[in-house]
N, C-alpha and C positions, 0 to 999 in steps of 0.2 A: 919819356918821363916816367910813365907807369911801370915799365919793366925795371927801371932803375930803382924806384921806390920799393917794388916788390923784393928786389935783391937785397936792398939795405935794411928792410924791415920784415924779416922772415917770421917774426914772433906774432904778427897779426895778420889775419886775412885781409888782403888788399885787392880792391877792384876799381875799375873805371865806373863812372857814374852811369854809363850806358849799359852795363852789365845787368843781367836779370836779377842778380842778387839785391839790387836796389829796390825792386818792386814793392817789397813789404815795408820799406822805410819812407818811400815818397815817389814822386813822379817828375820827370823832366818837363818843363814848360817851354815850348818852342815858338810861341806866337808873339812873344814880347820883343821889341827893339830896344836893346840895352845900350846903344851907342852913346846917347846923351847922358844917362845917369852915370855911366862908367867914366866919361870924361869929367863930369863934375866931381866924382869920387877921387879921381887921380890928383886933384888939386888940394886934397886934404893931406898934409904931411904926416908921415909915420912918426910915432914916438921913438926915441933912441933905443928903448928897451921896453919889454912888456906890451900888453895890448890895451886898447881903449874901446869903449862902447857908448854910443849915445842912442836911446830908444827912438828919438824922433829928430830928423834932420830937415830943416825948412827948405834947404836948397834941393833936397830930393822930392819933398812932398809937393812942390809946386810944379813938378814936371808931369807930362802926360802919362808916363808909365805908372805913376803913383795912382792916378784914377783908374787905370786899366787893372792894376793889381787889386785895388779895393773892390771893383766890380766883378772881375772874373774869378778871383781867388777867395774873396771873403764875402761874396754875395751882397755887395754894397754896404755892409756894416762899417762902422768907423774903424779906420786902420792907422797905423803909423809906419813910416819908412825910416829906419835908422841905419846905423853903420857900426860894424865891428872891424877893427883894423890894427895893425901893429906887428908884433913878433910873438910867436907861440909855437912850440913844438911838442908840448905835453898834453896827454889826455886830461889829467888833473881833477876832473869832475864831470858830471853829466846832469842835464836839466831837461824839463819838459813843460809844455803848456797845455791849456784846454782847447787850443786852436792849432791849426797848421801854422808853419813858418815858411815864408818865401825867402830864399837865398839867391842873390845875384853875385857870382864870383867875379870880382873886379880884377883879381889876379888869379893865377892858378892856385889851388889850395886843396887841403885834405879835410874831410869831415869824418869824425869817428862817431859811429851811430850804433845804437842798441835798441831793443824793444822794451816798452814799459812793462809788458807782462812778464818779463824775466826778473823783475824786482820781487823779492820776497822779504817781508818784514823790514823794508827799507834797505836791503842788502842785494848786491849783484857782484858777480865776479867779472873782471875785465875781459875774460876769455869769450864772453857772450857778445862782444862788440866787433864790428867790422870797420875797415877804413875805406873810404871812397875818394878817388881823385877827381876833382872838377876842373877842367880847363877854363881859362879866363873867358867870360862872356856867358858861361852856362847859367841858366835859371832853373831852379828846382823848388818844388813844394815839399817840405819835410813834414810828414804827417804828425798829428798831435800825439800819436802813440809811439813816436820815435824819440829815443833819448839822444841828446846832442849836447855840445858845448862849443867853446871857442874854437874856430877853425885853426888848422896847423898850416904854417908856411911851408913852401917847397923851394925857397930861395932866400938868399941873404937879405934881399930887399923887403922881406916881410909879406904879409897878406892883406887883402881888403875884401870885405863881404857886405854887401847891402842886405838889411834884414827887414822884412815886412811882417808885421804881426798886428793882432787886434789892438786897438787903441789902449794905451796906458799899461800894456804889458811891461814888465820889468821896472815899473816905477815903485816908489816906496809904499808899503802897506800902511793903512790907516787903523788897523786893529791888531790885536795880539792873537795870531791864529792858533787854533787847537792842533792843527797838523804841523808837526815839527819840521816837515820838509818843505813847507811853504815859506819862501824867503822874500819874495817880492810879489806884487800883483801879477797873478797868472804865471808865476814862475816857482816851480818846485825844483829842488836841487839836492843832490848828494855829492859829497866830496870823496875823492880817493883817500884811502886811509893814510897815505904818505903826505898828503897835502896839508901841512900844518897851518899854512896861512889862511886857508878857507875854514878849517876846523876852529881856529881861534876867533873867527868871526861868528861862530855859532852855527855853522853849517854841519849837518850830520855826516859822519864818516861812514859811507855805505858802499864804497867800491873797494873790493879786495882784488888780489892778484897784481899783475904788472901795471905800473903806471906808464903806459906806452909813451915812448918818445919817438916822434916821426923824424927819421934821418933822411937826408937828401944829398 
């Protein structure tokens, strides 16, 4: 799969999640048993097109792995276990949080990642990003300093990714923030300059260069 992705996507640096290039973006978590949560996630139907996201999923949060993630990855602080799933092949935007994010690949998928310190005055070129392939069942911690966005699919059936974050992340703000990049609670985001849909929602256009489309 990885060799095929590299061949079809020569314009972006492509790696396996086990490659050393991932070390500055996050770490692989090998101690969690994902069997149960993946089975629950597979019962959630994909939309016909586009992707969906829910910050908190009760069916996930009542499982033992949710408590383990809370304790081992977030130091016992309140957390939420949500889900991102559906269809996506484009970079489109990038976001970051003040905490790490735990991702469980329900299906094989690709994460397009960058570093927050590469942003200058709200701007970053897409050439600063790398693509990482995650096999199904992989669990990773994506560091707070890592730029990321909606996973990309590697098959026509779409993608599924469990998302663990500090509680209330990605929910509606209750203030008018001074920071133009703060879009939701604990969610800073910039759109690719070609992504008119996000720009029309008031998201700052800060990514220049190629809006990468992952081919498979």
